[in-house]
N, C-alpha and C positions, 0 to 999 in steps of 0.2 A: 594763244588760242582763245578765241571768243567763246564765252559760255552764255547760253540763253537761260537766264534765271527765271524766266516766266513759264518754263516747262514743268508740268506735274504728271507723274506716272499714273496711269489709269488703274483703279482698284478693281479686284475681282469681285463678282457678285456672290453674296452668301445666300443661297436659296435651298429649297427642299431637296433638289436632285443631288446636292453635294453629299447628303447623308443617306441616300436610298439603300445602300447595302445593309446598313445597321437596322433600318426599319424592316427590311425583308427578313433578316434573321430573327428579329423580335416576333414578328407575325408567325413565322414557322415554329418558333418555340412554344407559342401559345397553343397553336393547333396540335402540336405533338403532345403537349401536356394534357389537353382536353381529350384527345382521342386514345392515348395509351396503346399504341400498336403492340402486337404480340412480341415483336422482336425487341421491344424496349423493356418488357417486364422481366424482372430478375428470375433467373432459373436456379432451382436447387441442384446441387451436384448429384449426378446419378451414380449409384454405387457400382464399382467395378465388379463384374461377375467373377466369382471364385471358380477357377478351373476344376473340373472333376478329376480326382486323383486316379491314377491308373493302377492296375493290378501290380505292375512292376514295382511301384513305389511301396505298396503294402508288403510285397515279398521282401523288399529291402528292409523295411521296418521290422518284419518278423525275424529276419536274420540278426539284426542288431539287437533286438530284445532278447533273443535266445542266447547270444554271445555275452550279454550282460547279466545273464541269470534270471531275466524276467520272463519266466516260462508262460505265465498267464497272458501277458501282452503278446507273446509270440503266437500262442494258440488263437487269440482273438484276431490277430492280423491275418493268419492263414485262413481262418473262417471267412473273413471279409473278402479275401481274394476269391474264395470259392463262390461267394455271392456275386461278385463283380464279373467273374469269368468262369462260369460253370464248366466250361470245356477245357480249362487249364489243369493239367495233371500234376503240375509241380506242387501246388498247395496241398492236395490230399496225400501225396507221397511224403512230403515233409511233415505233415501233421500226423501221419501214421507212425513215423519214427518217434515223435514226441509222446504219443499215447502209449507206446511200448514202455518208455522209461517211467511213465506215470502209472504203470501196472494195469492199464486198461487194454488187455490183449484183444478182446473182441472188437473194440472200437478201432484199434490199430489195423486189425484184419479187414474190417469193413472199408476203411479208407484206402488200404492197399489195393483191395479189389476194385474200388472206384477208379483209382489212378490207372490201373492196368486197362480197365474198360475204356478210359479216355485216350490212353496212349499205349497200345499193346507192344509197340516197338521201342519204348523208352526205357533205358536201363535203370534209371532212378525209380521209376514206377514198379518195375519188376523186382528191384531190390527191396522196396518197401513191403511188397506182398510176400516175398520169400522170407523175409525176417519175421514178419508177423506170423506166418504159417509155422515157422520153426519154433517160435515161442509157444505156440498152441499145440506143438507136438505133431504137426502135419508134415512130417519130414520128407516124404516122397514128393509131394507137391512143392514144398519149399525148394528142394533140390532142383526140380525141373525149371522152376521160375528163375532161380539163380543162374543155372546153366544157360537159359535163354538170354539173360542179361549179359553173361560173359561172351556169348557169340556176337552180341551187338557191340560191346565195348570190352575187348580182350584185356586191356590194360587198366581197367577201372579198379583202383585199390579197394574201394568199398565192396564191390562185387566179390573180389577175391577174399576179402575179410569175412564176408557173410558166408561164403562157401566153407571157409575155415570153421566158422561157428556151427554150421549145420553138421559138418563131419565130426566135430567135437561132440555134439549132442547124440549122434548115433554110435559113438564109440570108436570111430575110425580115426585115431589120433595121428597116425602117420600121414594120411592124406590131408588132414586138417592142418598139420604143420607145414606141409608143402605149399598150400594155398596162402597161409599166413606169411611164410617167407617171401613169396612172390609179391604180396601186397606191401610188405615193409621195404623190400628192395626198390619198389617204384616210389613209395612215399614213406620214409622212416618216421614221419610225424603224423601219419594217418591215425586219427583217434579210434576209428572203428577197428583197425588192425591191432593197435596197441591194447585196446580193451579185450578183444577176442583172444589175443595171445595170453593175456593174464587169465582169462577164463579157461583156456586150454590147460595152463599150468595148475589152476585150481582143480579141474576135473582129474588131473593126474596125481593130485595130492602134493604137488610141489608148491606149498603156500608161500615160501620165501620168494621164489621166482615170481609168483603171482603178485605179491606185494610190490616187487620191483616194477613190474609192467603196469600195474594200476597207478603207481606213482608217476611213471612216464606219461601215461595217458592224462593224468591230472595236470601235469606240467604243460602238456600241449593244449588242454582245454579245461582251465580252472573253473569255468562256468558250468561244467557238467556235474550236477549234484549226484547223479547215479553212480559216477565213478568213485566218489567218496563212500557211498553205501557199499559198493563192491569191495573197496579197500577195507572197510570196517568188517565185512564178512570174513575176509581172510584172517584178520586178527582174532575175531571172536570164535569162529568155528574151527578154523585150521590151526591157529597158533595158541588159542586159549589166552590171548593177551587182551583182557577186557579193557584195560586202561587205554591202550592205543585204539581199540575198536570204538570206544565211546568218543574219543577225540575225533576220529574220522566221521562218526555220525553227527557230532556237533558241527563239524565243518560243513557237512551236507546241509544242515538246517540253516547255517549262516549264509550259504549260497542261495537257498530257496526254502523258505519256511512254508511248508505245505503238509497235508496229511501223510504223504509218502515219506518225507524225511523225518517228520516227528514220530511216525510209526517205527522207522528204523532205529531212531534214538531210544524210544521207549522200550522196544524189544531188547535192545542192547543193555539197557539198564536192568531190565528184568533178568536177563541171563547173567548179569554181573552180581545179582543178589540185592540190588537196590529197588525193592518192590514198591516202596512208598513213592519214590520219585518217578518210577516207571508208570504208576497209575496216574500221576499228575500229568505227565507228558502225553500219555495215550488218551486221556480224557480231552486234552486240547486238540488232539488229532481228530477224534470223532465229533467234536463240536464244530470243527472247521468243515468237515464233510461227513454227515451222518450216514452216508451210503458207501463209505470206504471200508470194505470188508476186513482186510488184514488188521486194521487198527482195532476193530471190535474183537477179533479173535485174541489178539495180544493183550488187550485190556482185560478180557475175561480171564486169561491165564494169570495176569498180575493180581487181579482181584481175588482169584482162588488162592494164590500164595499168601494173600493178606487175610484169608479165611472169611472173606465177604462173599459167602456162597450164593446168596440171593442175587446180588448184582452180577456176580461172575456168570451165573446161569443165563441171565438176561443178555449180557454182552456176547457170550459164546453162541447163544441161539441166533442172535442177530447176525453175527459173523457167518454162521453156517448158512443162513438164509441167503446172504450176499455172495458167499464164496462157493457154495455148492460142493462139488467133489474136490476142490482144491485145498480143503482143510486137511491138516496133518492129523495123524492118528492120535497123538497125544492131546490134541485139542478136542477130538471127538470123545475120547473116554473121560477127559476132564469135565466135559459138560455133563456126562452121566453121573460122575462122582459128585459134582456140585449139587445136582438135584437130590442126591442121597444125603449129603451132609447139611443141607440147609434145614431150617426149622420152620414148619414141619418137613420131615423127609418125604420125598415123592418118588418112590420106586417105579411107579407106573410111567413117569416121565423119564426116568433114568434108563430103564431097560432098553428102549429102542436105540439109544446112543451107544450103550455098552455093547449091544449085539452088532451094531454097525462097525464098531471098532474091531470086534472079533472077525468080521468079514474081511476087514483090511489086513488083519494079522491074527491067525487063529490062536496064537500063544501070547496075546497081549495081556500080561499079568494084571495091570490095574483094572482092566475091563472084567477079567475073571473074578478078581477080588470084589469089585462092585456088585456083580451078580450074586456072589456068595453072601454079601451083607444083606441083600434083599431076599435071600433064600430062593434064588431062581437059577442056580447053577448046580 
């Protein structure tokens, strides 16, 4: 084959147009840098909006707090629900039950009425009001509201248990037992029914049986501080077993340290004769809540036993101011005697209390003796 060695391939021209894409990109880059369009500027991350919590979530929080013994958190959560949903009857009904065991009967009654106003056909609301009325001694109204609740929910064990409690308080123990039997047949672990069965036995003077049912109630609801207080009452008042009573009161404080439990422990120590420790515990109770009346009354009694008549009179007077007609006769005449025995003696301050005690019981010996010491009987 013949090869033409004189042939030379034609070279491609190297000119501007070969690199025009690169020049274009460079020019665009300069323009973008100079102009800084909004879409190129860095953007700070926007915070994700926090969703508003619903009332249902706060109701769940309240229930969890209550079952863990955190009563203060439960109360706060129920109050928050009432702010979020003023028309929701569940929160005031549940809060009413809490205020009952905290010994604020008037507040419990107010919340029970609110719950019924919001939901007149709600069994839980009617139950809350009925129980608050029962604890205030408004038995006829309590019975009517509980029976209304029973018509709405015939197999509600709480309603049946509350009817058992009301009939216990009016002294119709046979009817009370029938309602409690029905409640426990429906739910053998119902705390309200177990507690009220214990209460019925207590009213009938069967303190051993009452202890048994309080212990069953505690087993079902170990977070309920009021059940330990009830158990302690059986040992202290019914069985005169102060050691077990104080153990029960200490268990209540361990579950929920508050004026109501410290007061129960302090009063238990006072009745066991340990007046010095009783004063210590009761002072702690009134420091936690200066407006908790029972603790002031019990502290006054313990101070009187310690012969600290000046402080005893001050504590008893504050307790009377807070408790009104709920003070016991021995607290009333002890206040009068404290005024007599303090230095200097003040018969003018003592006499009204001693006469008030005689109005409560005309043969109250300590009141008569106090008036004789003052030359006024």
